[in-house]
N, C-alpha and C positions, 0 to 999 in steps of 0.2 A: 504493500500500500504506499502510495506517494502522499505523505502528509504535507500539509502547508509548510511553507518556510517559517522556521521559528526565528531565524536571523539571516538577514541577507548576506550571501558570501561576498568576500571582497572580489574586486574586479580582476586582480592577479590571479586569485585562487580559481575563479570560474574559468578564466582564459587557459590557465595551465591544465585544468581538467579537461576542457574542450580539446586542446591541442594534443595532449598526450593520448586521449581516447581515440582522436581521429587517426593519429599515427599508428596506434596499436590496432585499429580497425582495417587500416590499409595493409599491414602486414598479415592480419588474420584472413583478409579477403584473398591476398596473394596465395596463401597456403590452401584456402578453401577451393581455389580454382586451379589447382596445380595440375589436375588431370586433363585440363583442356589442351595442354602441350604434351605431357608425358604419355597420355593414354594413346596418341597418335603412334608413338613408337611401340608401346605395349601391344596395340592392336596388330601391328605387323608381326611382332615376335611370337604372339600366341595365336595369331590366325583368327581373330575374333570376327563375329558377324556385326552388322551394323547395329543390331539390337543389343548384343552383348557390349558393343563399344558404349552405346548410350546409357546402358545400366551402370557401367564402370564410371563414366563421367558424371552420372547423376547421383551415385550412392553418397558422396560427401554432402551433397546438397540435401539429401534426405535426412541425415543425422543433424546438420546444422538448422534444419527446419523444425524437426521434432522436438528438439531440446530448447527452442526459443521460449516457449511459455514457461516451462520450469525455471530457466535461467533468469527470465524477466521477473518472475515472482521472488526467487532467492534474492535478486538484486534489490527489490523494493524492501525485503525483510532483513538482509544482512549487509547491504552496501555493494556498490559497483566495484570498488577498490580490490576487495577480497575475491568476489566472484569473477571479475574480469581476468585477474592474475591466474587464478586456478584453472579457468578455461583455456588460457594460452598455454600453460605447462601441460595439461592433459593432451591438447592437439599436437603439441611439439613431440611427446612420446610416440604417438600414433604415426606421425610423419617420419620420425626416425626408423620405426619398425617397418614401414612401407618400403624402404630400401632393400630390405632383405626378403621380401616376398618373392616367391618363385612361381606359384601357380595363380590362375584366375581367381580361385576361391580365397586364397590368402590375401590377394590384392583388393577383393571386395571387403574382406574383414578389416584390413587396414584402412580402407577408404571410409569406413563407418567412423573410425576414430578420428581420421583427418577432418571430417565434417564438423567436428565440435568447434573448429575455428569459425565457422559460420554463425554459431550461436552467439558469438561476441556482439552481434549487432543489438540484440535485445538488451544485453547488459549495458552497452554504451548509451542506448536511447534513455533507459531508466535512470542511468547514473548522471548523464549530461543534463537531462531536463530539470533535475533538482537544483541546479546552479542558476537557472535563468527564469525570469518572470514570464507569464503567458504571452505577452506582447512581443518577446524576443525569442520564444522557443522554436518558431519556424525557422528562423535564421540560423540558430545555434544547431538545431537537428539536421538542417540542410548542410551545414558546413561538416558536421560529423559524418554525414552520409557520403561526402566526398571520398571517404575511405574505400568505396567501390572501385577506385582507381587502382586498387590492388591487383585487380584482374588485368589491368594493363602492364603492370610490373612484371607479372608472370609471363605474359605474352611477349614482352621486349626481351627479358633477360634469359628466361627458361630455355628457349631454343638454342642459344649459343652454348650455354652450359651443357645441354643434353648432346649436342653435336660433338663437343670437345671431350666430355668425360662420361657421358651416358646419362640415362634418366635417373638412375640410383643417386648420381651426385646432385640432382636438382632436389630430391627429397631430403638428403642429408644437410643441404645448405639452408633450405627453407626451415628445417627443424631447429637448426642452430640459431637463425635469426630470430625465430619466435621465442626461444628461451631468453635471448638477450632482451627482447622487447618485454617480455614479462617481468624481468628483473628491473628494468629501467621504470616501467610503469609503476611497480609497486613502491619503489623509492622516491619517486618525483611526484606523486599524487597524494591527495588527502582523502578522508572519507567525506561524503556529501553532507550538506547542512542537516538533513533529517536524521542521519545516523549519529551525527554529533549531538544533536538536541536530545534524542533518546538516551544516550549515554550520560547526558548531564541532568536527565530527569525532567527536561522541559517539553517533551513530546511524549504521547502515549505509546505504549508498545504496539506492535502491529496486531491486527485482528487475526482471528483464525485462518489457517491456510486455505481452507476451502472457500472462504468468503471473498478471497482474492478474485475468485472466478465468477462471481455474481454477475457482473456486467457482460459475460460472454453470452448471456441468454438474449440479449438485444439483437434484433435483425439487423441494425445499423452497423454493428461490429462486423457481421459477416459480409456486409456490403463492402465495407471498407476493405476487408480481406480479399474480396474478389478484384477490387481495383488494383490491389498490391500483387495479386496473382499475375496480373498482366504487366504492370509498370516494372515490377522487380523480378518476379519469376521469369518472364519472357526476356528480360535483360540478362539475367544469369544465364538462361538456356542459350541465348545467342552468343554470348561471350564464350561459352563453352563450345557451341557448335560452329561457329563462323570459321575457324581454321579448317575444320573437316569440310565444310561446305565449299570454301574457296579452293582447296585442293581438289576436291571432286568435280566441281563445276567448271572452273577456270583453269585448272592445272597449275596452280601456284605451288612453289616449293614451300616446305615447312617454315622456313624463316621468313618468308615473305608473307605467308598467310598469318603467322604470328605477329608480325609488325602491324599488318592491316587490322587484325583483331584487337590489337592494343590500341590502335588509333581509334577504333570504334568505342572501346571501353572508356578512354580518357574523357571525351566531351559528355558521354552518357554518365560519367561519375562527377567531374568538376562542376557541371552546371546544376547539380543537385543544390549546392549552395544558393545559386541564383534562384532556383525554384523555391527554396524556403523564404528567401527575402521577398519574392514576388507574391507568394502565399500570404505572408504578413501584410503586404500593401494592398493587394487587389481582392484577396480571399482565396482559400483553397478550392472552393467550388468552381470559381472561374477558371482557375488553372487546370482543374481536371476536365472541364468542358473542351478547352483547347488541346489538352493531351489527347483525349479520345478521338477528337475529329481528325487531327493530323495523323495519328497512329492508324486509323481506319483506311485513310488514303494511302499511306506508305505501305501498309501490309498488302493492301489490294494490288498495287503496282508490283510488289516483289513477288506476288503469288502467281503472276503470269507465267505459264510454262512455255518454254521455248518450243516453237512449232512452225510448220509450213502449212499455209491455208490457200485454198483456191476459191475465189469469190466470183460470183456470177456478174460480170460487168456488161456495160451497154454493148460494147464491141467484142464481147467474148470473155473467156476465163481471165481472171486477174490473179497472179501469184502473190501471196502476202507471207513475208517471213516475220515472226514475232520473237523477239529475244531481248531479254534485259542483259545488256552488256556489263562488263566489270566495272567500268566507270560509273554508269548509272546505278548499278547495284550498290557500290560503295557510297555514293552520294546519298541515295534514299536511305540506306542503312544508318548513315550518320544522322540524318534528320530524325529518323525513328528513335535513335538512341537519345538524342537531345530532348525530345519531349517526353520520353520515358523518365529522364532525369528530373524534369519538372514535376511530373506526376508522382514520383517516389516521394519528394519533398512534401508535396501537397497532401497526400494521404497521411503522413505522420504530423502534419500541422493539425489535422483534425483531432488526434487522439487526447493530447493534453487539454485541449479545450473542452471536449465532450466528457472525458473521463479523467480528471486531474488526480483523483484518488487511486486510480488503478492503471497507471501508465504502464507498469511492467506487465501485468496480465494481459491487458488489451494490446498493447504494443507486441507483446510476445506472440499472442494468437495471430495477429495480422501478419507479423513478421513470418510466423510459421507457415501460413498458407501461401504467402509469397514465395518463401524458400521452397515449399513443396512444388511450386510451379517450375523452379529451377531443377527440381528433381524428375518431375513427371514429364516435362516437355521434351528434354533431350531423348528420353526413351520414346516418347510419342514420335519425335522426329525420325528417329531410326526406324521405328515400325512402319511409319508412313512410307518411308524410302523402300523398305523391303516390299510392301503391299502395293504401292502405286507405281514405283519406279520413276517418280517424279521428284526431283530435288526441291522444286518450289512447293512442294505439299506442306512443308513446315510453316510457310507463310500464309498458306490457305487456313490452316488451324489457327494461327494468331489472329487473322482477320475475324474469324468466327468468335473468338474470345473477346476481342475488343468491341465488337458489335453488341454482344450480349451485356457487357459491362456498361457500355454508353446507354443502351436502352434502359437498363434497370436504374441507373443513376438518374436519368431524366424523369422517368416515371415516379421514382421515390421523391425527387424534389418537388415535382408538381404536386403530389399528394401532401407534402409537407407544407407547401405555400397555401394550398386550400384549407387545410386544418388550421393553419396560423391565422388566415382570413377569418375563419369561424371562431377563433379564440380557444381552439383545443390544443392540448400538449401534443408535440410531435417528436419528442426527444427519442423515442424508441424506434422510429422509422428509419 
């Protein structure tokens, strides 16, 4: 439970908490997406199918998603400094053991542990939110979310280490960096104001564990979760899938595909801070409308399959070739990543406003569903490739998801507006 501030933290204390949390989340995100690069080599070594590849890439995302609710609640109860440090150390151990895995089953088991790094997001949100007032939380959480750029770090650096020393070296180096980050975080941060107030007897002890989950009964929470399934889950899925897509469709080598994938991840991460500030200024709802509108158009364009068609023209048959070339693909993918970054910040702007006493539980649930998107979607992409034989089928699926999200949001907002006009409560919509 996120209790009200008992004493406003100092500016330096809040800035340090935000900065260190963001750096730590960047490292965690780099570890969380490690399979986006090393799984390409593992696929070749083990002769994996597209579906098996998708499962391996998505398994860390599964763990990082499922643990978010628990980690968020533990952060509310015990403080982000302790939970964040413990999460990083646990993920580092699993990443170290990954380097010694020999079989596909062993790699899947190690991947479950690597995924703990993804749970750091729920910890950071609950921890950082306690240092800032409501009118600045959108900006603060947007800055924290820039840690998504860790995916770009992996895509820029990992291919060169992989080629020089093998994929095992990537796992060992990433594990070592995570241990160092955990120690730095512990010794440079302080407990949040609520934890300090509880220790001083100025704030009540947290309520019962299960009471933390009471807000999850609201339909509104699950609507926010669907938004995040797309803006974050699809972002993670594409960050993992793009190298494989670029290699398969356009014949890029792994270094080039990794660099392009990293270039996609950077604006899709950095502009999350702008999305937070924009949500503070014009409202999260307006940002979500823009996000879904542009995303629908972008995924529609990218879903066009390459093909040759014959049209009945006035003077006879007209041959038509349809193809999304590499330049157009990269340009549209970057636009999609940009608006996703705005949407990610807008979703989390809602949570401290609607549920200030349950940021950990609600933020954890929304983050869990979004993270599950990052797990389910790569598997679905691989399965759709196997079933349809169309590379662009992954974007057809994303178009369907964003269309459903857009319609549900608009219908829910219109219903709330009608109830507001009638003087009725609409908090649970």
